[in-house]
C-alpha positions, 0 to 999 in steps of 0.5 A: 744831577738831581732829576727832581723825580723823588716821590713821583709815581710811574706806571710802566707796562711790560715792567718785569723784564728787559727795557721795562725792568731797566726803566723801573730800576732807573726811576726807583734810583731817583726815588720814584714809586712804581706800578708795574704790569706784565703777563708773567705774574711770578716774575713780576711779583719777584721783580717788584719786591726786589726793586722795593727792597733795594731802593726803598720805594713803593712798588706794586706788580699787577698781572695784566695782558695789556693787549686786553682792555679789561686787563688795563681797566683793572691795572688802572683801578689798582694804580688809583687804589694804591697811589691815588693816581700817577705822574708818569706813564711808560707804555713799554709792553711789546714784542717782535714778530716774524711773518710775511704780509702774504702769510700772516692771518688777520688775527696776528695783525689784530694782536699786535695792533692791540698790544702796541697801539690800542694799549697805549690809547687805553692806558692814556685814557686811564692815566691822563685824568690822574695827571690832569688832577695833579697838574702835569704829567709825562707819557713815554711810548716805547716804539722802535727804530723799525718804525722808520727803518724796517727790518724785513722779517717783521712787517707787522711789528714795523707797521704797528710801531710806526702807528705808535709813533704817529699816535704819540705825536697826536697825544702830544698835541692833545695833552700839552694844554694840560701840561702833559708832555708826550714823547716816543723813544725809538731804540735800535738794537737792544740786547733783551730776551726778546732779541735772543728769542728772535735769534733762536727762531731765525737760526733754527734751520741755519748753521750758526748759533743765535749769538753768531747771528746777533753779532752779525746783526750788530756788525751789519746795522750799527756803526758801534758794532754792538747791541745796547744794554737795556740800562743804556736805553733806560737812562734816556727814558729816565731823563725824559721823565724829568723836569730837566727835559721840560721843553722836549714834547712831541718828539720822536727820539732815537737812541740807536748807536748810529743805526738810523741811516737818515737824518731826522 
């Protein structure tokens, strides 16, 4: 199927590893040029060069911590300088947490609010004007199944991802008159480095390995009894970026191997 994405420009936060990297590769396969940002500059530059060489598209990597407003401003300026704007915005940057409500300090709440929610606001403020000039656009925010079905050990992650879902709905309502489609994707269990780090942390004082822990999580939570690969999630994102998904707007989309236990 021709997804009609050739020569579009996509902006992706957290684009050097995990789901973000898989989305970048999936879009590059369709001929999309890319502006990627991430905190790890060395890894980011390497991945950008690899994708450009492999798929023959233009890729820039801009080091940025999107929890900081000035870093987003600089990223947007680089997008404008290198591409003159963008057609697609994917806010993927994020990470899991591990705390209790009673024990977590205000600073931790603020960090995750800035990373998951305010980064989406700031990126949209920067990129939507480009989309308006071009006559259309697509924004996808990467939330989580935890926005609807929380895991016990990460209340801050659960709350900020739920806020991102609501933000996405409000963006969809505000931006659709400009022919800009906004949706949010809620993935279930995805085997990313972040999950490996979480498993390592949670099993530090337990008599099981991180892999055994992950196997148990998959067995308990998903009818498919396994984690998704980042590429499986990326395929969904790439389709939602396409004109083939032209009537999907304001939706909270789930790709979770059957993990969600209610009908939404």
